C-alpha positions in Angstrom: -0.4 0.5 0.2 2.7 2.6 0.8 4.2 1.3 -1.8 0.9 1.9 -4.2 1.0 5.5 -2.6 4.0 6.6 -3.5 3.2 6.1 -6.7 0.3 8.4 -6.9 2.2 10.9 -4.6 4.6 10.8 -7.9 1.9 11.1 -10.3 -0.1 14.3 -8.4 3.7 16.0 -8.4 4.1 15.8 -11.9 0.8 16.7 -14.5 0.9 19.7 -11.0 4.0 20.9 -12.4 4.3 23.7 -14.4 6.8 23.4 -15.7 7.6 20.9 -19.4 10.7 18.5 -19.3 12.7 17.9 -21.2 14.6 15.5 -21.8 18.1 15.7 -19.7 16.4 17.8 -16.6 16.4 17.1 -13.4 13.1 16.0 -12.1 11.6 18.6 -9.3 12.7 16.6 -5.6 9.6 17.1 -3.4 7.1 15.1 -5.2 4.4 14.6 -2.5 4.2 14.0 0.3 4.0 9.9 2.7 0.6 8.3 5.4 2.5 10.6 8.3 2.7 13.4 6.2 6.6 14.3 5.6 7.3 15.5 2.2 9.0 12.7 -0.2 11.5 14.3 -2.2 13.6 12.0 -4.5 17.1 13.6 -3.8 16.3 11.2 -0.1 17.3 8.1 -3.2 20.8 9.4 -4.6 22.0 6.4 -5.9 18.9 4.0 -5.2 16.7 2.2 -8.2 13.3 3.9 -7.8 11.0 2.6 -10.3 8.6 5.2 -11.1 5.1 3.8 -12.6 2.0 6.6 -14.8 -0.3 3.8 -15.0 -4.6 5.3 -15.4 -7.5 2.2 -13.8 -8.7 2.5 -17.7 -5.3 1.4 -18.8 -5.7 -2.6 -19.2 -1.4 -3.4 -20.1 -1.2 0.1 -16.6 -3.2 -3.1 -14.2 -1.6 -5.7 -15.6 1.8 -4.2 -14.0 1.1 -3.4 -10.6 1.3 -7.4 -9.5 4.3 -7.5 -11.2 5.0 -3.8 -9.3 4.0 -5.5 -5.8 6.4 -8.8 -6.1 9.5 -6.2 -6.8 8.6 -4.6 -3.8 8.2 -8.6 -1.8 11.6 -9.3 -3.5 13.3 -6.1 -2.5 11.5 -4.3 0.5 11.8 -0.9 0.8 13.3 -1.1 3.9 14.1 3.1 4.5 10.4 3.9 2.7 9.1 6.1 5.4 
C-alpha cells in the first residue's frame, strides 16, 4: 500500500508541475507527502533504484503491471521507506 501511495504522489506531483520537462532535465525534488505527512523527496533516494510508474485505472496493460510491481516490492523490500 505504501508503494501505491508513493507512486500516486509522484503522479500528482509531476502532473501539477507547470514547466514542461525536457530530456536531461532534473525532476522536481519534492514529489508529495507520505502517509505520516512528511515530504517525499527524490534526492533522499540518490544512488538507489527508484521505479516510477504512470498508469490509469482504465488502462488494461497498466493494471496488469501492478502485480509485477508488487512482486518487486516483496522481493526487494523498502527498508528505509518513511
